[in-house]
Structure formats: structure tokens, C-alpha cells
C-alpha positions as CSV (number, residue, x, y, z in Angstrom):
1,M,42.7,291.6,347.7
2,N,45.2,293.4,350.4
3,E,48.5,293.2,348.8
4,K,51.6,293.5,350.8
5,P,54.1,296.0,349.4
6,P,57.4,295.1,348.4
7,V,59.9,294.7,351.4
8,I,62.2,297.0,349.3
9,A,61.5,299.0,346.3
10,A,63.6,301.4,344.5
11,H,62.5,303.5,341.7
12,A,64.8,305.4,339.4
13,L,67.7,305.6,342.0
14,T,70.6,307.7,341.5
15,K,73.7,308.5,343.4
16,T,76.2,311.0,342.6
17,Y,79.7,312.1,344.3
18,P,81.5,315.3,343.6
19,R,85.0,314.5,342.1
20,G,86.4,318.0,341.9
21,R,84.5,319.8,339.0
22,E,82.9,316.8,338.0
23,E,80.3,314.4,339.5
24,V,80.8,310.8,339.3
25,R,77.4,308.8,339.0
26,A,77.8,305.9,340.8
27,L,74.1,305.0,340.2
28,D,72.2,305.9,337.3
29,G,68.3,305.1,337.4
30,V,68.4,301.6,339.3
31,S,64.8,300.2,339.9
32,F,63.7,296.8,341.5
33,E,61.4,295.4,343.8
34,I,62.1,292.6,346.5
35,A,59.4,290.7,348.0
36,C,59.1,289.3,351.4
37,G,60.9,285.9,351.5
38,E,62.8,286.6,348.1
39,F,66.6,286.0,348.1
40,V,68.5,288.5,346.1
41,A,72.2,288.5,344.6
42,I,73.7,291.7,343.8
43,T,76.5,291.1,341.4
44,G,78.7,293.0,339.0
45,P,82.2,294.3,338.1
46,S,84.2,296.2,340.1
47,G,82.9,299.9,339.9
48,S,79.4,299.2,338.8
49,G,77.6,300.5,341.9
50,K,77.2,297.5,343.8
51,T,78.5,299.0,347.3
52,T,76.8,302.1,346.7
53,L,73.6,300.6,346.5
54,L,74.1,298.4,349.6
55,N,75.0,301.6,351.4
56,L,71.7,303.1,350.2
57,I,69.4,300.0,351.0
58,G,71.6,299.9,354.4
59,C,70.5,303.6,355.0
60,M,73.9,304.5,355.3
61,D,73.9,307.0,352.8
62,A,70.9,309.0,351.0
63,P,70.2,308.8,347.3
64,T,70.7,311.8,345.1
65,G,67.7,311.2,343.2
66,G,64.5,308.6,342.9
67,T,62.9,306.7,345.8
68,L,63.9,303.9,348.1
69,R,60.8,302.4,349.8
70,F,60.7,299.5,352.9
71,S,57.5,298.1,353.4
72,G,55.9,300.9,351.4
73,R,57.6,303.7,353.7
74,E,59.7,306.1,351.8
75,V,63.3,305.9,353.3
76,Q,64.1,309.5,352.6
77,Q,61.5,310.7,355.1
78,F,62.8,308.6,357.9
79,N,64.4,310.7,360.5
80,E,67.8,309.3,362.0
81,R,66.4,307.6,364.6
82,E,64.0,305.7,362.4
83,R,67.1,304.7,359.8
84,T,68.9,303.6,362.9
85,R,66.2,301.4,364.1
86,L,65.4,299.9,360.6
87,R,69.3,299.2,360.4
88,R,69.2,297.7,363.7
89,D,65.9,295.6,363.4
90,Q,65.5,294.6,359.8
91,I,68.4,294.8,357.8
92,G,71.3,292.3,358.4
93,F,74.7,293.6,357.0
94,V,78.0,291.7,357.0
95,F,80.7,294.1,355.7
96,Q,83.6,293.1,353.4
97,H,85.8,294.6,356.3
98,F,83.8,293.7,359.0
99,G,84.1,295.5,362.5
100,L,84.0,292.6,365.2
101,M,85.1,293.5,368.7
102,P,88.4,291.7,368.6
103,T,88.4,290.8,372.2
104,L,85.1,288.8,371.8
105,T,84.6,285.7,370.4
106,V,82.2,285.2,367.5
107,A,79.6,284.0,369.7
108,E,80.3,286.8,372.4
109,N,80.0,289.7,369.2
110,V,76.6,288.1,368.3
111,R,75.6,287.9,372.1
112,A,76.4,291.5,372.4
113,I,74.1,292.8,369.5
114,L,71.6,290.7,370.8
115,E,71.8,292.1,374.4
116,L,71.4,295.5,373.0
117,Q,68.2,294.5,371.4
118,D,66.9,292.7,374.6
119,L,66.8,289.3,373.0
120,D,68.1,285.9,374.3
């Protein structure tokens, strides 16, 4: 049987940030898999690593340790162009403080993104 790999798979994902002489561990060994069509919610208290995890999944930051895969391919091995293409074509991301073009309507903002991808 030819089983598809998970759309997103994380194994022992870690992320640390320097803070002076210390390191802050924002993620510590997070592992999960998300299958095609699966709906997932990331919840937790403030400071629990949700934003850090989303930044890693969105390829906007790189993990300090562990692996992150999209459809079986390890994200850490993607070059910048491949990460950009992944973000553009396969990852939907709505930021808490979103950056819409203020002179355009919502529909015009959406249309601008679609035009960049040569879509109607």
C-alpha cells in the first residue's frame, strides 16, 4: 500500500532564543503529524510557544533542533526560494496584526495576491 506522508510532521522540534547570557527555550521537543484534510487548533496560555510554532510551520523562522517536514520533505533542506514558494502556494496565514494594503478594499487585497499567482 502506498500511503501518503503527513502534510506536516514535526519531530522533537525545539526553538531557543538568546536572552543576554541565557537561552530561552520557546519550544521543547514538540512532535505531531497533520494529515491531509485534518483540522487542527493550536491552543495554550500566553507564552506557551504557539506563535513560535506557527512561525516555524510558516517557514518564517528555523528550528534550533528537531525536524519539520512538509509532504515528506524536510523544511530545513529547502532553500529560500523553496520556502517562499511553500509559504505562497501552500500555507494560509492570517496574522494577529495583519498587513493589508490600507488603500485597498478586502476584495482588492485578495485579488492582488491572486494576481501574483496568475490566478483568477
